[in-house]
BAMIDO-835069 format. One record per residue (C-alpha): residue in three letters; x negated, y negated, z. Coordinates in pm, whole numbers, padded with zeros to 5 digits, always signed. Layout:
% BAMIDO-835069
ALAXYZ/...
***
This chain:
% BAMIDO-835069
UNK-00845+10421-00552/UNK-00483+10340-00473/UNK-00366+09978-00446/UNK-00283+10015-00075/UNK-00628+10157-00004/UNK-00793+09875-00197/UNK-00587+09616-00008/UNK-00681+09769+00327/UNK-01052+09781+00243/UNK-01046+09417+00122/UNK-00866+09300+00436/UNK-01116+09484+00655/UNK-01411+09326+00475/UNK-01262+08978+00504/UNK-01193+09030+00875/UNK-01550+09149+00935/UNK-01687+08852+00742/UNK-01476+08610+00949/UNK-01593+08763+01277/UNK-01956+08737+01167/UNK-01912+08370+01072/UNK-01743+08288+01403/UNK-02014+08469+01599/UNK-02291+08288+01412/UNK-02119+07950+01446/UNK-02059+07998+01819/UNK-02429+08030+01896/UNK-02591+07707+02014/UNK-02820+07570+01748/UNK-03087+07350+01899/UNK-03225+07246+01562/UNK-02905+07081+01438/UNK-02831+06869+01747/UNK-02703+06524+01657/UNK-02943+06276+01820/UNK-02774+05955+01713/UNK-02713+05709+01997/UNK-02348+05675+01906/UNK-02076+05621+02163/UNK-01863+05867+01965/UNK-02096+06161+02036/UNK-02059+06360+02356/UNK-02364+06581+02303/UNK-02691+06550+02495/UNK-02828+06295+02248/UNK-02516+06080+02220/UNK-02424+05770+02417/UNK-02057+05832+02495/UNK-02124+05840+02871/UNK-02260+05485+02861/UNK-01942+05354+02695/UNK-01710+05554+02920/UNK-01887+05442+03238/UNK-01874+05079+03127/UNK-01505+05110+03045/UNK-01429+05255+03389/UNK-01607+04962+03549/UNK-01379+04713+03375/UNK-01566+04642+03051/UNK-01353+04653+02737/UNK-01548+04860+02483/UNK-01495+04781+02113/UNK-01665+04999+01852/UNK-01752+04794+01545/UNK-01776+04996+01223/UNK-01824+04720+00967/UNK-02143+04559+00836/UNK-02315+04317+01070/UNK-02261+04030+00827/UNK-01883+04057+00879/UNK-01917+03996+01253/UNK-01805+03635+01283/UNK-01872+03381+01552/UNK-01508+03389+01664/UNK-01538+03762+01745/UNK-01814+03696+01996/UNK-01769+03332+02094/UNK-01691+03411+02457/UNK-01979+03426+02701/UNK-01808+03726+02858/UNK-01885+03934+02546/UNK-02205+04117+02457/UNK-02306+04271+02123/UNK-02481+04603+02177/UNK-02710+04772+01923/UNK-02844+05102+02061/UNK-03105+05287+01858/UNK-02943+05247+01514/UNK-03002+05543+01285/UNK-03022+05300+00992/UNK-03265+05029+01108/UNK-03147+04672+01117/UNK-03245+04473+00811/UNK-03402+04128+00841/UNK-03075+03977+00721/UNK-02886+04165+00995/UNK-03135+04047+01256/UNK-03106+03686+01149/UNK-02726+03705+01151/UNK-02719+03856+01502/UNK-02947+03587+01640/UNK-02723+03316+01498/UNK-02416+03443+01685/UNK-02334+03270+02016/UNK-02274+03594+02212/UNK-02527+03773+02431/UNK-02720+04062+02281/UNK-02834+04403+02401/UNK-03092+04550+02162/UNK-03247+04890+02223/UNK-03481+05116+02029/UNK-03721+05087+01737/UNK-03425+05072+01496/UNK-03353+04723+01626/UNK-03717+04620+01577/UNK-03631+04355+01316/UNK-03421+04161+01568/UNK-03659+04229+01859/UNK-03947+04092+01651/UNK-03762+03766+01600/UNK-03745+03727+01979/UNK-04119+03746+02038/UNK-04163+04121+02105/UNK-04236+04434+01913/UNK-04169+04799+02000/UNK-04485+05004+02048/UNK-04436+05379+02021/UNK-04696+05605+02170/UNK-04879+05809+01907/UNK-04861+06119+02129/UNK-04553+06295+02256/UNK-04618+06254+02627/UNK-04362+06026+02785/UNK-04437+05747+03030/UNK-04283+05748+03376/UNK-04120+05423+03473/UNK-04140+05255+03809/UNK-03883+05377+04058/UNK-03666+05097+04197/UNK-03664+05056+04572/UNK-03365+05201+04751/UNK-03263+05407+04448/UNK-03082+05736+04467/UNK-03260+06067+04498/UNK-03300+06110+04122/UNK-03619+06114+03912/UNK-03723+05798+03737/UNK-03658+05802+03363/UNK-03937+05856+03112/UNK-03985+05653+02797/UNK-04182+05694+02476/UNK-04206+05326+02377/UNK-04282+04994+02546/UNK-04239+04627+02462/UNK-04545+04433+02353/UNK-04520+04053+02324/UNK-04680+03933+02003/UNK-04870+03606+01959/UNK-04657+03300+02019/UNK-04564+03157+01682/UNK-04272+02952+01571/UNK-04210+03157+01255/UNK-04232+03536+01239/UNK-04221+03753+00927/UNK-03941+04000+01002/UNK-03971+04210+00686/UNK-03837+04241+00334/UNK-03471+04189+00248/UNK-03269+04386-00007/UNK-03352+04146-00288/UNK-03729+04185-00232/UNK-03788+03847-00068/UNK-03972+03807+00261/UNK-03744+03698+00543/UNK-03883+03481+00819/UNK-03719+03394+01146/UNK-03796+03128+01402/UNK-03885+03259+01749/UNK-03681+03076+02013/UNK-03852+02988+02337/UNK-03674+03143+02636/UNK-03618+02949+02954/UNK-03687+03257+03169/UNK-03810+03612+03119/UNK-03708+03880+03369/UNK-03866+04226+03358/UNK-03593+04475+03443/UNK-03786+04799+03395/UNK-04155+04872+03356/UNK-04396+05163+03357/UNK-04631+05254+03637/UNK-04900+05052+03456/UNK-04671+04747+03446/UNK-04588+04772+03077/UNK-04242+04621+03014/UNK-03970+04859+02902/UNK-03664+04636+02945/UNK-03666+04255+02967/UNK-03392+03993+02984/UNK-03451+03666+02800/UNK-03254+03363+02918/UNK-03216+03066+02685/UNK-03092+02711+02739/UNK-02716+02700+02722/UNK-02663+03017+02922/UNK-02723+03276+02649/UNK-02914+03592+02746/UNK-03067+03868+02535/UNK-03164+04206+02681/UNK-03437+04405+02504/UNK-03497+04776+02570/UNK-03789+04951+02403/UNK-03663+05312+02423/UNK-03302+05390+02328/UNK-03347+05733+02491/UNK-03246+05571+02820/UNK-02887+05562+02688/UNK-02867+05935+02618/UNK-02597+06133+02796/UNK-02857+06372+02932/UNK-03074+06089+03067/UNK-02775+05921+03232/UNK-02687+06244+03409/UNK-03028+06366+03525/UNK-03229+06046+03590/UNK-03192+05696+03726/UNK-03126+05570+03374/UNK-02752+05594+03441/UNK-02723+05320+03705/UNK-02979+05110+03520/UNK-02820+05100+03170/UNK-02465+05071+03305/UNK-02579+04783+03525/UNK-02692+04596+03212/UNK-02328+04531+03119/UNK-02117+04607+03428/UNK-02025+04309+03647/UNK-02175+04080+03382/UNK-01943+04108+03082/UNK-01577+04169+03023/UNK-01613+04287+02664/UNK-01879+04492+02485/UNK-01899+04520+02105/UNK-02094+04833+02011/UNK-02246+04855+01665/UNK-02144+05189+01513/UNK-02193+05091+01151/UNK-02569+05156+01162/UNK-02499+05495+01325/UNK-02320+05613+01010/UNK-01961+05544+01117/UNK-01796+05319+00861/UNK-01434+05216+00818/UNK-01417+05311+00450/UNK-01342+05673+00365/UNK-01064+05919+00296/UNK-00915+06219+00471/UNK-01038+06447+00193/UNK-01395+06328+00228/UNK-01380+06369+00607/UNK-01241+06722+00569/UNK-01519+06806+00322/UNK-01786+06682+00562/UNK-01625+06877+00845/UNK-01620+07196+00639/UNK-01995+07171+00584/UNK-02068+07139+00957/UNK-01814+07361+01129/UNK-01834+07743+01123/UNK-01461+07753+01054/UNK-01525+07542+00746/UNK-01795+07788+00635/UNK-01548+08072+00673/UNK-01293+07887+00456/UNK-01552+07827+00184/UNK-01662+08190+00194/UNK-01303+08311+00167/UNK-01254+08083-00132/UNK-01570+08222-00290/UNK-01455+08580-00229/UNK-01114+08500-00378/UNK-01271+08345-00689/UNK-01501+08646-00735/UNK-01206+08885-00692/UNK-01002+08685-00944/UNK-01285+08689-01197/UNK-01347+09060-01141/UNK-00979+09144-01187/UNK-00972+08947-01511/UNK-01254+09147-01670/UNK-01113+09407-01913/UNK-01302+09731-01969/UNK-01251+09906-02303/UNK-01035+09817-02603/UNK-00697+09654-02575/UNK-00414+09905-02555/UNK-00081+09839-02719/UNK+00192+09820-02459/UNK+00492+10048-02484/UNK+00801+09833-02512/UNK+01079+09963-02293/UNK+01400+09778-02364/UNK+01708+09849-02156/UNK+02013+09962-02348/UNK+02335+09769-02340/UNK+02665+09935-02234/UNK+02778+09946-02597/UNK+02463+10135-02693/UNK+02538+10389-02421/UNK+02890+10431-02556/UNK+02761+10478-02910/UNK+02504+10732-02794/UNK+02773+10926-02606/UNK+03000+10916-02907/UNK+02724+11041-03133/UNK+02647+11325-02892/UNK+03010+11430-02867/UNK+03050+11415-03242/UNK+02745+11630-03294/UNK+02870+11883-03037/UNK+03226+11866-03176/UNK+03354+11771-02838/UNK+03658+11578-02960/UNK+03880+11725-02693/UNK+03623+11621-02426/UNK+03625+11265-02560/UNK+04003+11247-02549/UNK+04011+11390-02195/UNK+03750+11140-02072/UNK+03943+10846-02216/UNK+04267+10963-02050/UNK+04085+11010-01717/UNK+03946+10657-01746/UNK+04294+10519-01805/UNK+04429+10711-01504/UNK+04146+10576-01286/UNK+04212+10218-01393/UNK+04585+10248-01329/UNK+04547+10412-00989/UNK+04545+10217-00664/UNK+04199+10129-00532/UNK+04029+10303-00824/UNK+04109+10651-00687/UNK+04261+10880-00953/UNK+04548+11114-00864/UNK+04487+11483-00823/UNK+04769+11589-01057/UNK+04705+11746-01396/UNK+04652+11510-01690/UNK+04949+11646-01884/UNK+05177+11608-01585/UNK+05043+11258-01525/UNK+05111+11161-01889/UNK+05468+11288-01861/UNK+05509+11078-01546/UNK+05424+10761-01739/UNK+05738+10791-01959/UNK+05978+10598-01733/UNK+05722+10317-01690/UNK+05675+10253-02062/UNK+05958+10040-02201/UNK+05834+09910-02537/UNK+05838+10109-02858/UNK+05469+10043-02910/UNK+05388+10187-02569/UNK+05607+10494-02621/UNK+05432+10557-02953/UNK+05090+10532-02783/UNK+05204+10774-02511/UNK+05328+11018-02775/UNK+04987+10997-02952/UNK+04802+11088-02633/UNK+05042+11375-02553/UNK+05002+11514-02903/UNK+04621+11489-02890/UNK+04627+11694-02571/UNK+04838+11974-02721/UNK+04667+12011-03062/UNK+04291+12038-03134/UNK+04184+11681-03216/UNK+03950+11571-03492/UNK+03754+11246-03540/UNK+04062+11056-03654/UNK+04258+11183-03356/UNK+03984+11061-03119/UNK+04002+10712-03272/UNK+04381+10712-03247/UNK+04362+10828-02885/UNK+04120+10544-02800/UNK+04358+10285-02949/UNK+04650+10445-02766/UNK+04463+10424-02435/UNK+04407+10049-02483/UNK+04771+09998-02579/UNK+04891+10176-02264/UNK+04647+09974-02052/UNK+04793+09650-02187/UNK+05144+09779-02119/UNK+05090+09922-01771/UNK+04802+09720-01616/UNK+04893+09554-01285/UNK+04950+09178-01297/
***
């Protein structure tokens, strides 16, 4: 197969492979939907609509991508700020829960992932063992939208001053003291009056909002149900600043552009196509490097120098006894070099040599001209050819243009 044919076939295969990858990647994949309640995600399971709606209503949204322990009291000292933890993918640790409860800012905790902090406030999240969701009570005067459904409710545990919130990283049991709220307001409940969202008010003006099901913050729920006005109303017209925990959703500050590009290439169909093209290139490189059969000795083709060409011509003329041809060629070369613009005259060589007499003034030049005229009139031999070559160079030095 010719190289052009091979190149065309390879390009066609790569183009077909790219089209297949793009077609496969363009199909919606329901099984790989990102269900994290992150305000960075715009998919059905994300929570970007909650942050955007709050921002449009005048709440400054700050996404916090560092560990909870680095959140200082000065970052949330204002009563106009609220720390929001919505369904963390990595559950809060007991140390995180204790640190959040020690901060002076208000809290908004949602989902079973925040169960460690919710347990320290006197409640626990109870998830239904079956998949059927629970319909919540429809508020009076609400819009013509269906009431949201939930899969978990809040259950108050027995009133104790100290609650075991779990095991820390070092293996020790962490206990937290349950503060006594001054007031408890039920914001959302099921048809059987099971609390779904409550607001705890404490002496000093601090409030903590607990939501059992973080699914209320999904983009799809905000669009299709009454969950939109409800969850946005938890922060709008109440706070000027909202700090959203994104660290427990997998978004951290540390990282590099190379690592981010590598992660993108494993998720995007365009990244798959790049990896497949790299694999095809590596296979083609390996296949082209495989040698079949014994090693053949290469034929060395070295280009001849001008002197070698001259020697070969001289050898050929000597073998053919073409001394007169050699002399004639040298005289023609001299005439071409002395002519204007490299165009030799059309006159005969003998006549041209006779015309050089008045131009030659030195005795050495006249002797060289006589040698060339004699070599033209008598049959030359090898010595005559050498003498004619020297005479040509002498005349060139005498007559060359300055």
